C-alpha positions in Angstrom: 103.7 -122.8 -70.0 101.7 -123.7 -73.1 99.4 -126.7 -73.0 98.5 -129.0 -75.8 94.7 -130.3 -75.7 93.7 -133.4 -77.6 90.2 -134.9 -77.7 88.5 -137.8 -79.0 85.0 -137.4 -80.6 83.3 -140.8 -79.8 80.0 -140.5 -81.5 80.4 -143.3 -83.8 81.2 -145.8 -81.0 78.2 -144.4 -79.2 75.8 -144.6 -82.2 76.8 -148.2 -82.4 75.7 -148.9 -79.0 72.5 -147.5 -79.7 72.1 -149.5 -83.1 72.2 -146.3 -85.0 74.0 -147.3 -88.2 73.8 -144.0 -90.4 74.2 -140.3 -89.7 70.7 -139.7 -91.4 69.0 -141.7 -88.5 70.1 -138.8 -86.4 68.2 -136.0 -88.4 64.9 -136.8 -87.1 65.8 -137.1 -83.4 67.7 -133.8 -83.5 64.7 -132.3 -85.3 62.5 -133.6 -82.4 64.7 -131.8 -80.1 64.4 -128.5 -81.9 67.6 -128.7 -83.8 67.3 -128.6 -87.6 70.5 -129.8 -89.4 70.6 -131.0 -93.0 71.8 -134.6 -93.7 75.0 -133.3 -94.8 75.7 -131.2 -91.8 74.9 -134.3 -89.4 77.2 -136.5 -91.7 80.1 -134.0 -91.1 79.3 -133.9 -87.5 79.6 -137.7 -87.2 82.5 -138.3 -89.7 84.6 -135.3 -88.6 86.0 -134.3 -85.4 84.0 -130.9 -84.7 86.3 -127.8 -83.9 83.4 -126.2 -82.3 79.8 -127.3 -81.7 76.7 -125.6 -80.2 75.8 -126.5 -76.7 72.1 -127.4 -77.6 73.4 -129.8 -80.3 75.9 -131.4 -77.8 73.4 -131.8 -75.2 70.8 -133.2 -77.8 73.2 -135.7 -79.0 73.8 -136.8 -75.4 69.9 -137.3 -75.0 69.6 -139.1 -78.1 72.7 -141.6 -77.4 71.9 -141.9 -73.7 75.2 -140.7 -72.4 77.0 -138.0 -70.7 79.2 -135.2 -72.3 82.3 -137.2 -70.8 81.2 -140.3 -72.8 80.9 -138.4 -76.0 84.1 -136.3 -75.9 87.1 -137.6 -74.1 90.3 -135.3 -73.8 93.9 -135.0 -72.5 96.0 -132.1 -71.9 99.7 -132.1 -71.5 102.4 -129.5 -71.3 103.7 -128.7 -74.8 107.2 -129.3 -75.6 109.0 -126.3 -76.6 112.0 -126.7 -79.1 114.8 -124.4 -78.2 117.8 -123.6 -80.5 121.0 -124.0 -79.1 122.9 -120.5 -79.0 126.7 -120.4 -78.9 128.1 -118.2 -76.4 129.7 -115.2 -77.8 133.5 -115.3 -77.4 133.8 -119.3 -78.0 137.1 -119.6 -79.8 135.9 -123.0 -81.4 133.0 -121.7 -83.1 133.5 -118.9 -85.9 131.0 -116.1 -86.1 129.8 -116.4 -89.8 128.8 -112.7 -89.8 132.3 -111.8 -90.0 132.8 -113.6 -93.3 132.1 -112.2 -96.8 131.5 -114.3 -100.0 134.3 -114.4 -102.5 133.8 -113.7 -106.0 134.3 -116.6 -108.2 136.8 -116.5 -111.3 135.8 -118.4 -114.1 139.1 -119.4 -116.3 139.5 -121.6 -119.4 141.5 -124.4 -119.4 142.9 -124.5 -123.1 145.8 -126.5 -122.4 
C-alpha cells in the first residue's frame, strides 16, 4: 500500500528559542562548522520547507540550535487513500453501454413559415 509522508520543518520555532531573529544570523555559525552557504541560501533554508538537505547541514543546524533532529523535523506517515472508479458489471440491463451508440448527424432546416 502506498504511504503519504508529511513533515514539519520547525527551524523558525527553534531559532526563536535561541533568540535568533534573522536567517543571516545563521550564516556565520554555519561557516564556523565548515559549511559555506550564502545569505540567500540560508534564507531559503529557513523560509521554505526543504525537499532535501545535506546531512552535514542538518547536523550543524542541530548543533547551532541545541536540539535533536527530532525537534527540527517532525513527520507523520499514513496510508494513502486510493480513489477507485466504480465500474458497472457487464450485462447490467439498467445501464446502457455507450460504446454501442453512434452520434446522429444534425440537420439544420429553415423555418420560413
